[in-house]
DOVEXKE-845788 format. One record per residue (C-alpha): residue number from 0; residue in three letters; x negated, y negated, z. Coordinates in Angstrom, 2 decimals, always signed. Each point is the difference from the previous one (the first is absolute). Example, Ala and Ser with C-alpha at 12.3 -4.5 7.8 and 13.67 -1.06 7.14 Angstrom:
<nodes>
<node><resi>0</resi><resn>ala</resn><u>-12.30</u><v>+4.50</v><w>+7.80</w></node>
<node><resi>1</resi><resn>ser</resn><u>-1.37</u><v>-3.44</v><w>-0.66</w></node>
</nodes>
This chain:
<nodes>
<node><resi>0</resi><resn>met</resn><u>+113.39</u><v>-164.36</v><w>+75.09</w></node>
<node><resi>1</resi><resn>arg</resn><u>+0.20</u><v>-2.64</v><w>+2.73</w></node>
<node><resi>2</resi><resn>pro</resn><u>-1.71</u><v>+0.44</v><w>+3.38</w></node>
<node><resi>3</resi><resn>ser</resn><u>+2.12</u><v>+1.61</v><w>+2.70</w></node>
<node><resi>4</resi><resn>leu</resn><u>+1.79</u><v>-2.14</v><w>+2.57</w></node>
<node><resi>5</resi><resn>thr</resn><u>+0.89</u><v>+0.60</v><w>+3.65</w></node>
<node><resi>6</resi><resn>ala</resn><u>+2.58</u><v>-2.27</v><w>+1.61</w></node>
<node><resi>7</resi><resn>ala</resn><u>-0.84</u><v>-0.09</v><w>+3.72</w></node>
<node><resi>8</resi><resn>ile</resn><u>+2.27</u><v>-1.10</v><w>+2.84</w></node>
<node><resi>9</resi><resn>ile</resn><u>-1.07</u><v>-0.29</v><w>+3.63</w></node>
<node><resi>10</resi><resn>ala</resn><u>+3.11</u><v>+0.23</v><w>+2.15</w></node>
<node><resi>11</resi><resn>arg</resn><u>+1.29</u><v>+0.02</v><w>+3.55</w></node>
<node><resi>12</resi><resn>asp</resn><u>+3.71</u><v>+0.33</v><w>+0.84</w></node>
<node><resi>13</resi><resn>ala</resn><u>+0.88</u><v>-1.03</v><w>-3.55</w></node>
<node><resi>14</resi><resn>glu</resn><u>+3.17</u><v>+2.01</v><w>-0.55</w></node>
<node><resi>15</resi><resn>ala</resn><u>+2.06</u><v>-3.12</v><w>-0.79</w></node>
<node><resi>16</resi><resn>thr</resn><u>-2.10</u><v>-1.04</v><w>-3.01</w></node>
<node><resi>17</resi><resn>leu</resn><u>-2.14</u><v>+2.93</v><w>-1.13</w></node>
<node><resi>18</resi><resn>ala</resn><u>+2.38</u><v>+1.78</v><w>-2.39</w></node>
<node><resi>19</resi><resn>gly</resn><u>+0.44</u><v>-3.02</v><w>-2.28</w></node>
<node><resi>20</resi><resn>cys</resn><u>-3.73</u><v>-0.57</v><w>-0.06</w></node>
<node><resi>21</resi><resn>val</resn><u>-0.86</u><v>+3.60</v><w>-0.94</w></node>
<node><resi>22</resi><resn>arg</resn><u>+2.67</u><v>+0.12</v><w>-2.71</w></node>
<node><resi>23</resi><resn>gly</resn><u>-1.58</u><v>-3.01</v><w>-1.66</w></node>
<node><resi>24</resi><resn>leu</resn><u>-3.39</u><v>+1.73</v><w>-0.15</w></node>
<node><resi>25</resi><resn>ala</resn><u>+1.05</u><v>+2.95</v><w>-2.16</w></node>
<node><resi>26</resi><resn>phe</resn><u>-2.29</u><v>-1.26</v><w>-2.78</w></node>
<node><resi>27</resi><resn>ala</resn><u>-3.10</u><v>+0.92</v><w>+2.09</w></node>
<node><resi>28</resi><resn>asp</resn><u>-1.66</u><v>+3.40</v><w>-0.34</w></node>
<node><resi>29</resi><resn>glu</resn><u>+0.12</u><v>+0.39</v><w>+3.78</w></node>
<node><resi>30</resi><resn>val</resn><u>+1.83</u><v>-1.75</v><w>+2.83</w></node>
<node><resi>31</resi><resn>leu</resn><u>-1.85</u><v>+0.32</v><w>+3.29</w></node>
<node><resi>32</resi><resn>val</resn><u>+1.68</u><v>-1.02</v><w>+3.27</w></node>
<node><resi>33</resi><resn>leu</resn><u>-2.43</u><v>-0.20</v><w>+2.91</w></node>
<node><resi>34</resi><resn>val</resn><u>+2.12</u><v>+0.04</v><w>+3.15</w></node>
<node><resi>35</resi><resn>asp</resn><u>-1.11</u><v>-1.49</v><w>+3.29</w></node>
<node><resi>36</resi><resn>ala</resn><u>+0.02</u><v>+2.88</v><w>+2.50</w></node>
<node><resi>37</resi><resn>ala</resn><u>+2.05</u><v>-2.17</v><w>+2.40</w></node>
<node><resi>38</resi><resn>thr</resn><u>+2.96</u><v>+0.00</v><w>-2.40</w></node>
<node><resi>39</resi><resn>arg</resn><u>+3.23</u><v>+1.08</v><w>+1.69</w></node>
<node><resi>40</resi><resn>asp</resn><u>+2.59</u><v>-0.33</v><w>-2.78</w></node>
<node><resi>41</resi><resn>ala</resn><u>+0.67</u><v>+1.92</v><w>-3.24</w></node>
<node><resi>42</resi><resn>thr</resn><u>-2.83</u><v>-1.56</v><w>-2.03</w></node>
<node><resi>43</resi><resn>arg</resn><u>-1.69</u><v>+3.36</v><w>-0.68</w></node>
<node><resi>44</resi><resn>glu</resn><u>+3.21</u><v>+1.75</v><w>-1.05</w></node>
<node><resi>45</resi><resn>ile</resn><u>+1.06</u><v>-2.84</v><w>-2.31</w></node>
<node><resi>46</resi><resn>ala</resn><u>-3.40</u><v>-0.06</v><w>-1.69</w></node>
<node><resi>47</resi><resn>leu</resn><u>+0.06</u><v>+3.76</v><w>-0.58</w></node>
<node><resi>48</resi><resn>ala</resn><u>+3.59</u><v>-0.10</v><w>-1.27</w></node>
<node><resi>49</resi><resn>his</resn><u>-1.04</u><v>-2.50</v><w>-2.67</w></node>
<node><resi>50</resi><resn>gly</resn><u>-2.94</u><v>+2.05</v><w>-1.20</w></node>
<node><resi>51</resi><resn>ala</resn><u>-2.84</u><v>-1.80</v><w>+1.75</w></node>
<node><resi>52</resi><resn>arg</resn><u>-3.05</u><v>+1.68</v><w>+1.46</w></node>
<node><resi>53</resi><resn>val</resn><u>-0.03</u><v>-0.63</v><w>+3.74</w></node>
<node><resi>54</resi><resn>glu</resn><u>-3.09</u><v>-0.23</v><w>+2.21</w></node>
<node><resi>55</resi><resn>glu</resn><u>-0.26</u><v>-1.10</v><w>+3.63</w></node>
<node><resi>56</resi><resn>arg</resn><u>-2.63</u><v>-1.94</v><w>+1.91</w></node>
<node><resi>57</resi><resn>gln</resn><u>-0.32</u><v>-1.59</v><w>+3.41</w></node>
<node><resi>58</resi><resn>phe</resn><u>+0.09</u><v>-3.78</v><w>-0.46</w></node>
<node><resi>59</resi><resn>asp</resn><u>-3.15</u><v>-1.92</v><w>+0.89</w></node>
<node><resi>60</resi><resn>ser</resn><u>+0.32</u><v>-3.04</v><w>-2.25</w></node>
<node><resi>61</resi><resn>phe</resn><u>+1.66</u><v>-0.96</v><w>-3.27</w></node>
<node><resi>62</resi><resn>ala</resn><u>-3.41</u><v>-0.01</v><w>-1.68</w></node>
<node><resi>63</resi><resn>gly</resn><u>-0.67</u><v>+3.49</v><w>+1.34</w></node>
<node><resi>64</resi><resn>gln</resn><u>+3.34</u><v>+1.29</v><w>-1.26</w></node>
<node><resi>65</resi><resn>arg</resn><u>-0.53</u><v>-1.41</v><w>-3.48</w></node>
<node><resi>66</resi><resn>asp</resn><u>-3.55</u><v>+1.31</v><w>-0.18</w></node>
<node><resi>67</resi><resn>ala</resn><u>+1.23</u><v>+3.46</v><w>+1.01</w></node>
<node><resi>68</resi><resn>ala</resn><u>+2.72</u><v>-0.11</v><w>-2.69</w></node>
<node><resi>69</resi><resn>leu</resn><u>-2.59</u><v>-1.09</v><w>-2.56</w></node>
<node><resi>70</resi><resn>asn</resn><u>-2.13</u><v>+3.03</v><w>+0.87</w></node>
<node><resi>71</resi><resn>met</resn><u>+3.01</u><v>+2.37</v><w>-0.07</w></node>
<node><resi>72</resi><resn>ala</resn><u>+1.23</u><v>-1.17</v><w>-3.40</w></node>
<node><resi>73</resi><resn>asn</resn><u>-0.56</u><v>+2.16</v><w>-3.09</w></node>
<node><resi>74</resi><resn>gly</resn><u>+0.46</u><v>-2.73</v><w>-2.60</w></node>
<node><resi>75</resi><resn>asp</resn><u>-2.77</u><v>-1.86</v><w>-1.80</w></node>
<node><resi>76</resi><resn>trp</resn><u>+1.81</u><v>-3.20</v><w>+1.03</w></node>
<node><resi>77</resi><resn>val</resn><u>+2.02</u><v>-0.70</v><w>+3.13</w></node>
<node><resi>78</resi><resn>leu</resn><u>+2.93</u><v>-2.42</v><w>+0.23</w></node>
<node><resi>79</resi><resn>phe</resn><u>+0.79</u><v>-0.90</v><w>+3.61</w></node>
<node><resi>80</resi><resn>val</resn><u>+3.65</u><v>-0.82</v><w>+0.64</w></node>
<node><resi>81</resi><resn>asp</resn><u>+1.70</u><v>-0.68</v><w>+3.34</w></node>
<node><resi>82</resi><resn>ala</resn><u>+3.29</u><v>+1.73</v><w>+0.79</w></node>
<node><resi>83</resi><resn>asp</resn><u>+1.89</u><v>-3.31</v><w>-0.09</w></node>
<node><resi>84</resi><resn>glu</resn><u>-1.45</u><v>-1.00</v><w>-3.37</w></node>
<node><resi>85</resi><resn>arg</resn><u>+1.37</u><v>+0.80</v><w>-3.44</w></node>
<node><resi>86</resi><resn>val</resn><u>-1.76</u><v>+0.47</v><w>-3.33</w></node>
<node><resi>87</resi><resn>gly</resn><u>+2.14</u><v>-1.27</v><w>-2.85</w></node>
<node><resi>88</resi><resn>pro</resn><u>-0.26</u><v>+0.86</v><w>-3.71</w></node>
<node><resi>89</resi><resn>asp</resn><u>-2.31</u><v>-2.91</v><w>-0.86</w></node>
<node><resi>90</resi><resn>leu</resn><u>-2.50</u><v>+0.91</v><w>+2.70</w></node>
<node><resi>91</resi><resn>arg</resn><u>+0.23</u><v>+3.69</v><w>-0.88</w></node>
<node><resi>92</resi><resn>his</resn><u>-0.87</u><v>-0.67</v><w>-3.64</w></node>
<node><resi>93</resi><resn>glu</resn><u>-2.80</u><v>-2.39</v><w>+0.92</w></node>
<node><resi>94</resi><resn>val</resn><u>-1.58</u><v>+2.47</v><w>+2.44</w></node>
<node><resi>95</resi><resn>leu</resn><u>+0.00</u><v>+2.82</v><w>-2.57</w></node>
<node><resi>96</resi><resn>arg</resn><u>-1.36</u><v>-2.29</v><w>-2.70</w></node>
<node><resi>97</resi><resn>arg</resn><u>-2.83</u><v>-1.36</v><w>+2.12</w></node>
<node><resi>98</resi><resn>ile</resn><u>-1.24</u><v>+3.35</v><w>+1.34</w></node>
<node><resi>99</resi><resn>thr</resn><u>+0.01</u><v>+1.36</v><w>-3.56</w></node>
<node><resi>100</resi><resn>asp</resn><u>-2.26</u><v>-2.86</v><w>-1.10</w></node>
<node><resi>101</resi><resn>pro</resn><u>-1.48</u><v>-1.64</v><w>+3.11</w></node>
<node><resi>102</resi><resn>gly</resn><u>-2.98</u><v>-1.51</v><w>-1.78</w></node>
<node><resi>103</resi><resn>glu</resn><u>-2.53</u><v>-1.19</v><w>+2.56</w></node>
<node><resi>104</resi><resn>tyr</resn><u>+2.45</u><v>+0.10</v><w>+2.90</w></node>
<node><resi>105</resi><resn>arg</resn><u>-0.03</u><v>+2.52</v><w>+2.82</w></node>
<node><resi>106</resi><resn>gly</resn><u>+2.91</u><v>-1.49</v><w>+1.92</w></node>
<node><resi>107</resi><resn>phe</resn><u>+2.91</u><v>-2.39</v><w>-0.45</w></node>
<node><resi>108</resi><resn>trp</resn><u>+1.78</u><v>-2.53</v><w>+2.18</w></node>
<node><resi>109</resi><resn>ile</resn><u>+3.78</u><v>+0.19</v><w>-0.26</w></node>
<node><resi>110</resi><resn>pro</resn><u>+2.28</u><v>-2.95</v><w>+0.90</w></node>
<node><resi>111</resi><resn>arg</resn><u>+2.76</u><v>+0.61</v><w>+2.49</w></node>
<node><resi>112</resi><resn>leu</resn><u>+3.43</u><v>-1.62</v><w>+0.09</w></node>
<node><resi>113</resi><resn>asn</resn><u>+1.19</u><v>-0.10</v><w>+3.62</w></node>
<node><resi>114</resi><resn>val</resn><u>+3.67</u><v>+0.18</v><w>+0.96</w></node>
<node><resi>115</resi><resn>leu</resn><u>+0.41</u><v>-1.15</v><w>+3.61</w></node>
<node><resi>116</resi><resn>met</resn><u>+3.33</u><v>-0.04</v><w>+1.83</w></node>
<node><resi>117</resi><resn>gly</resn><u>+1.67</u><v>+0.50</v><w>-3.37</w></node>
<node><resi>118</resi><resn>arg</resn><u>-1.77</u><v>-2.93</v><w>-1.70</w></node>
<node><resi>119</resi><resn>val</resn><u>-2.85</u><v>-0.08</v><w>-2.50</w></node>
<node><resi>120</resi><resn>val</resn><u>-2.72</u><v>-2.13</v><w>+1.59</w></node>
<node><resi>121</resi><resn>arg</resn><u>-2.56</u><v>-1.59</v><w>-2.33</w></node>
<node><resi>122</resi><resn>thr</resn><u>-1.61</u><v>-2.54</v><w>+2.35</w></node>
<node><resi>123</resi><resn>gly</resn><u>-2.13</u><v>+0.12</v><w>+3.12</w></node>
<node><resi>124</resi><resn>gly</resn><u>-2.39</u><v>+2.57</v><w>-1.49</w></node>
<node><resi>125</resi><resn>trp</resn><u>+2.73</u><v>+2.56</v><w>-0.69</w></node>
<node><resi>126</resi><resn>tyr</resn><u>-0.46</u><v>-0.08</v><w>-3.78</w></node>
<node><resi>127</resi><resn>pro</resn><u>-1.88</u><v>+1.12</v><w>-2.02</w></node>
<node><resi>128</resi><resn>asp</resn><u>-1.37</u><v>+1.80</v><w>+3.08</w></node>
<node><resi>129</resi><resn>tyr</resn><u>-2.50</u><v>+2.05</v><w>-2.03</w></node>
<node><resi>130</resi><resn>gln</resn><u>-0.75</u><v>+3.52</v><w>+1.25</w></node>
<node><resi>131</resi><resn>leu</resn><u>-3.02</u><v>+2.03</v><w>-1.17</w></node>
<node><resi>132</resi><resn>arg</resn><u>+1.96</u><v>+3.21</v><w>-0.47</w></node>
<node><resi>133</resi><resn>leu</resn><u>-0.98</u><v>+1.61</v><w>-3.32</w></node>
<node><resi>134</resi><resn>leu</resn><u>-3.39</u><v>+1.66</v><w>+0.44</w></node>
<node><resi>135</resi><resn>glu</resn><u>-2.26</u><v>+2.35</v><w>-1.89</w></node>
<node><resi>136</resi><resn>arg</resn><u>-0.31</u><v>+2.71</v><w>+2.63</w></node>
<node><resi>137</resi><resn>gly</resn><u>-3.75</u><v>+0.54</v><w>-0.24</w></node>
<node><resi>138</resi><resn>ala</resn><u>-0.85</u><v>-3.70</v><w>+0.05</w></node>
<node><resi>139</resi><resn>ala</resn><u>+1.77</u><v>-1.25</v><w>+3.14</w></node>
<node><resi>140</resi><resn>his</resn><u>+0.29</u><v>+0.29</v><w>+3.74</w></node>
<node><resi>141</resi><resn>phe</resn><u>+1.66</u><v>-2.12</v><w>+2.68</w></node>
<node><resi>142</resi><resn>asp</resn><u>-1.87</u><v>-2.46</v><w>+2.18</w></node>
<node><resi>143</resi><resn>pro</resn><u>-0.05</u><v>+1.46</v><w>+3.55</w></node>
<node><resi>144</resi><resn>his</resn><u>-0.40</u><v>-3.51</v><w>+1.45</w></node>
<node><resi>145</resi><resn>arg</resn><u>+3.53</u><v>-0.87</v><w>-1.15</w></node>
<node><resi>146</resi><resn>pro</resn><u>+2.29</u><v>+2.40</v><w>+1.93</w></node>
<node><resi>147</resi><resn>val</resn><u>+3.09</u><v>-2.01</v><w>-1.08</w></node>
<node><resi>148</resi><resn>his</resn><u>+0.64</u><v>-2.03</v><w>-3.16</w></node>
<node><resi>149</resi><resn>glu</resn><u>-2.52</u><v>+2.42</v><w>-1.41</w></node>
<node><resi>150</resi><resn>val</resn><u>-1.92</u><v>-0.60</v><w>-3.23</w></node>
<node><resi>151</resi><resn>ala</resn><u>-1.83</u><v>+2.55</v><w>-2.14</w></node>
<node><resi>152</resi><resn>leu</resn><u>-3.67</u><v>-0.41</v><w>-0.85</w></node>
<node><resi>153</resi><resn>val</resn><u>-0.46</u><v>+0.82</v><w>-3.69</w></node>
<node><resi>154</resi><resn>asp</resn><u>-3.23</u><v>+0.98</v><w>-1.70</w></node>
<node><resi>155</resi><resn>gly</resn><u>+0.54</u><v>-2.00</v><w>-3.18</w></node>
<node><resi>156</resi><resn>ala</resn><u>+2.08</u><v>-2.76</v><w>-1.52</w></node>
<node><resi>157</resi><resn>val</resn><u>+3.59</u><v>-0.61</v><w>+1.14</w></node>
<node><resi>158</resi><resn>gly</resn><u>+2.81</u><v>-1.41</v><w>-2.18</w></node>
<node><resi>159</resi><resn>his</resn><u>+3.54</u><v>-1.25</v><w>+0.52</w></node>
<node><resi>160</resi><resn>leu</resn><u>+3.34</u><v>+1.38</v><w>-1.17</w></node>
<node><resi>161</resi><resn>val</resn><u>+2.95</u><v>-2.23</v><w>-0.88</w></node>
<node><resi>162</resi><resn>ala</resn><u>+3.08</u><v>+2.04</v><w>+0.98</w></node>
<node><resi>163</resi><resn>pro</resn><u>+0.71</u><v>+0.01</v><w>+3.76</w></node>
<node><resi>164</resi><resn>phe</resn><u>+1.03</u><v>+2.44</v><w>+2.66</w></node>
<node><resi>165</resi><resn>val</resn><u>+3.34</u><v>-0.91</v><w>+1.52</w></node>
<node><resi>166</resi><resn>his</resn><u>-0.42</u><v>+0.12</v><w>+3.77</w></node>
<node><resi>167</resi><resn>tyr</resn><u>+3.22</u><v>+0.34</v><w>+1.99</w></node>
<node><resi>168</resi><resn>asn</resn><u>-1.61</u><v>-1.41</v><w>+3.07</w></node>
<node><resi>169</resi><resn>tyr</resn><u>+1.44</u><v>-0.85</v><w>+3.41</w></node>
<node><resi>170</resi><resn>arg</resn><u>+3.80</u><v>+0.10</v><w>+0.17</w></node>
<node><resi>171</resi><resn>thr</resn><u>+0.30</u><v>-2.00</v><w>+3.24</w></node>
<node><resi>172</resi><resn>phe</resn><u>-2.13</u><v>-2.37</v><w>+2.06</w></node>
<node><resi>173</resi><resn>gly</resn><u>-0.05</u><v>+2.64</v><w>+2.73</w></node>
<node><resi>174</resi><resn>glu</resn><u>-1.58</u><v>+2.54</v><w>-2.33</w></node>
<node><resi>175</resi><resn>phe</resn><u>-2.49</u><v>-2.63</v><w>-1.18</w></node>
<node><resi>176</resi><resn>val</resn><u>-1.04</u><v>-0.84</v><w>+3.56</w></node>
<node><resi>177</resi><resn>arg</resn><u>-0.38</u><v>+3.66</v><w>+1.04</w></node>
<node><resi>178</resi><resn>arg</resn><u>-2.26</u><v>+0.72</v><w>-2.98</w></node>
<node><resi>179</resi><resn>gln</resn><u>-2.18</u><v>-3.05</v><w>+0.68</w></node>
<node><resi>180</resi><resn>asp</resn><u>-0.46</u><v>+1.14</v><w>+3.58</w></node>
<node><resi>181</resi><resn>arg</resn><u>-1.53</u><v>+3.22</v><w>-1.28</w></node>
<node><resi>182</resi><resn>tyr</resn><u>-2.09</u><v>-1.75</v><w>-2.63</w></node>
<node><resi>183</resi><resn>cys</resn><u>-1.48</u><v>-2.59</v><w>+2.36</w></node>
<node><resi>184</resi><resn>arg</resn><u>-1.58</u><v>+2.70</v><w>+2.17</w></node>
<node><resi>185</resi><resn>leu</resn><u>-1.75</u><v>+1.40</v><w>-3.05</w></node>
<node><resi>186</resi><resn>asp</resn><u>-0.94</u><v>-3.55</v><w>-1.05</w></node>
<node><resi>187</resi><resn>ala</resn><u>-1.69</u><v>-0.43</v><w>+3.37</w></node>
<node><resi>188</resi><resn>gln</resn><u>-2.07</u><v>+3.12</v><w>-0.69</w></node>
<node><resi>189</resi><resn>arg</resn><u>-0.90</u><v>-1.35</v><w>-3.43</w></node>
<node><resi>190</resi><resn>trp</resn><u>-1.09</u><v>-3.34</v><w>+1.45</w></node>
<node><resi>191</resi><resn>leu</resn><u>-2.25</u><v>+1.67</v><w>+2.57</w></node>
<node><resi>192</resi><resn>ser</resn><u>-1.51</u><v>+2.31</v><w>-2.60</w></node>
<node><resi>193</resi><resn>met</resn><u>-0.73</u><v>-2.77</v><w>-2.49</w></node>
<node><resi>194</resi><resn>phe</resn><u>-0.69</u><v>-3.10</v><w>+2.13</w></node>
<node><resi>195</resi><resn>gly</resn><u>-0.43</u><v>+1.04</v><w>+3.62</w></node>
<node><resi>196</resi><resn>arg</resn><u>+1.80</u><v>-1.52</v><w>+2.99</w></node>
<node><resi>197</resi><resn>pro</resn><u>+1.79</u><v>-3.19</v><w>-1.12</w></node>
<node><resi>198</resi><resn>arg</resn><u>-0.54</u><v>-3.35</v><w>+1.70</w></node>
<node><resi>199</resi><resn>arg</resn><u>+2.63</u><v>-1.32</v><w>+2.40</w></node>
<node><resi>200</resi><resn>arg</resn><u>+0.92</u><v>-2.88</v><w>-2.30</w></node>
<node><resi>201</resi><resn>ala</resn><u>+0.96</u><v>+2.46</v><w>-2.74</w></node>
<node><resi>202</resi><resn>val</resn><u>+3.05</u><v>+1.08</v><w>+2.04</w></node>
<node><resi>203</resi><resn>leu</resn><u>+1.54</u><v>-3.39</v><w>-0.78</w></node>
<node><resi>204</resi><resn>gly</resn><u>-1.83</u><v>-0.90</v><w>-3.21</w></node>
<node><resi>205</resi><resn>gln</resn><u>+0.75</u><v>+3.18</v><w>-1.92</w></node>
<node><resi>206</resi><resn>pro</resn><u>+3.82</u><v>-0.15</v><w>+0.26</w></node>
<node><resi>207</resi><resn>leu</resn><u>+0.00</u><v>-3.72</v><w>-0.87</w></node>
<node><resi>208</resi><resn>arg</resn><u>-2.09</u><v>+0.68</v><w>-3.11</w></node>
<node><resi>209</resi><resn>glu</resn><u>+2.21</u><v>+2.95</v><w>-0.97</w></node>
<node><resi>210</resi><resn>phe</resn><u>+3.19</u><v>-2.02</v><w>+0.35</w></node>
<node><resi>211</resi><resn>trp</resn><u>-1.40</u><v>-2.88</v><w>-2.08</w></node>
<node><resi>212</resi><resn>arg</resn><u>-1.25</u><v>+2.42</v><w>-2.65</w></node>
<node><resi>213</resi><resn>arg</resn><u>+3.31</u><v>+1.80</v><w>-0.42</w></node>
<node><resi>214</resi><resn>phe</resn><u>+2.53</u><v>-2.77</v><w>+0.55</w></node>
<node><resi>215</resi><resn>val</resn><u>-1.84</u><v>-2.92</v><w>-1.65</w></node>
<node><resi>216</resi><resn>thr</resn><u>-2.85</u><v>+1.17</v><w>-2.26</w></node>
<node><resi>217</resi><resn>leu</resn><u>+1.89</u><v>+3.04</v><w>-1.38</w></node>
<node><resi>218</resi><resn>gly</resn><u>+3.35</u><v>-1.80</v><w>-0.09</w></node>
<node><resi>219</resi><resn>gly</resn><u>+1.98</u><v>+1.96</v><w>+2.58</w></node>
<node><resi>220</resi><resn>tyr</resn><u>+2.04</u><v>-3.15</v><w>+0.63</w></node>
<node><resi>221</resi><resn>arg</resn><u>+1.71</u><v>+0.56</v><w>-3.35</w></node>
<node><resi>222</resi><resn>asp</resn><u>+1.83</u><v>+3.00</v><w>+1.47</w></node>
<node><resi>223</resi><resn>gly</resn><u>+1.56</u><v>-2.12</v><w>+2.73</w></node>
<node><resi>224</resi><resn>ser</resn><u>+0.81</u><v>+1.62</v><w>+3.33</w></node>
<node><resi>225</resi><resn>leu</resn><u>-1.13</u><v>+3.44</v><w>-1.21</w></node>
<node><resi>226</resi><resn>gly</resn><u>-3.38</u><v>-1.39</v><w>-1.06</w></node>
<node><resi>227</resi><resn>leu</resn><u>-0.35</u><v>-1.81</v><w>+3.32</w></node>
<node><resi>228</resi><resn>gly</resn><u>+0.88</u><v>+3.10</v><w>+2.02</w></node>
<node><resi>229</resi><resn>leu</resn><u>-2.39</u><v>+2.25</v><w>-1.91</w></node>
<node><resi>230</resi><resn>ser</resn><u>-2.84</u><v>-2.52</v><w>+0.29</w></node>
<node><resi>231</resi><resn>leu</resn><u>+0.54</u><v>-0.47</v><w>+3.74</w></node>
<node><resi>232</resi><resn>ile</resn><u>+0.10</u><v>+3.72</v><w>+0.75</w></node>
<node><resi>233</resi><resn>leu</resn><u>-3.10</u><v>+0.76</v><w>-2.04</w></node>
<node><resi>234</resi><resn>ala</resn><u>-1.83</u><v>-2.90</v><w>+1.64</w></node>
<node><resi>235</resi><resn>trp</resn><u>+1.02</u><v>+1.26</v><w>+3.46</w></node>
<node><resi>236</resi><resn>tyr</resn><u>-1.25</u><v>+3.51</v><w>-0.69</w></node>
<node><resi>237</resi><resn>ser</resn><u>-3.29</u><v>-1.23</v><w>-1.46</w></node>
<node><resi>238</resi><resn>gly</resn><u>-0.58</u><v>-1.71</v><w>+3.34</w></node>
<node><resi>239</resi><resn>lys</resn><u>+1.07</u><v>+3.09</v><w>+1.93</w></node>
<node><resi>240</resi><resn>ala</resn><u>-2.54</u><v>+2.09</v><w>-1.95</w></node>
<node><resi>241</resi><resn>ile</resn><u>-2.75</u><v>-2.42</v><w>+1.03</w></node>
<node><resi>242</resi><resn>trp</resn><u>+1.17</u><v>+0.14</v><w>+3.62</w></node>
<node><resi>243</resi><resn>leu</resn><u>-0.05</u><v>+3.81</v><w>-0.04</w></node>
<node><resi>244</resi><resn>ala</resn><u>-3.48</u><v>-0.02</v><w>-1.53</w></node>
<node><resi>245</resi><resn>arg</resn><u>-1.25</u><v>-2.31</v><w>+2.77</w></node>
<node><resi>246</resi><resn>arg</resn><u>+1.42</u><v>+2.30</v><w>+2.67</w></node>
<node><resi>247</resi><resn>ala</resn><u>-1.53</u><v>+3.16</v><w>-1.50</w></node>
</nodes>
């Protein structure tokens, strides 16, 4: 018998994407949807209608939400999936195979294929975009110093899967910008927690470095105007996070 598996989703106002995500997780022994208490749409009802177990928690940080879901899960292993991500047959088979025979590994990084504004983006750091999302429940917790872009801390070796999530990411530039505005405030908290108050020169230096990294080093230029726009926006918000951290 293989170890049991919980598929865990943390969600807020996810009614537009949740049903397709939950349907693709029927192979798991349990699907857990942890709903942000601030949710105002039909996320809870959709999750229940598709057979998921629904819990609710007041949002404090993405790391806090994932850690809470990890503690609520009943499975020996936990696969974290976002509501706008999909698990295809190849990834499903690889997940079940690896938890059945994990060897020395207590967690696995999973690549993520991002679809932005209707296009698959493979440059600028958007692919393979590894996410540490398959975790042995008793051997992991989430780093509280990373409230956004959270990463699990695993007590043991960590491996890599081959099959990717498909991430149906931002549909419009407006949606992309609104999400970054929320993320940058959490990034400011992370910066203060990990490094302290940033220097004044970082307000300019950080966005310049981020733009060069994404557009030049990681090849964002190969995606033309889309790559340029994504690189510019992410650079701008990296600078805004530094500015917010200095003001705190």
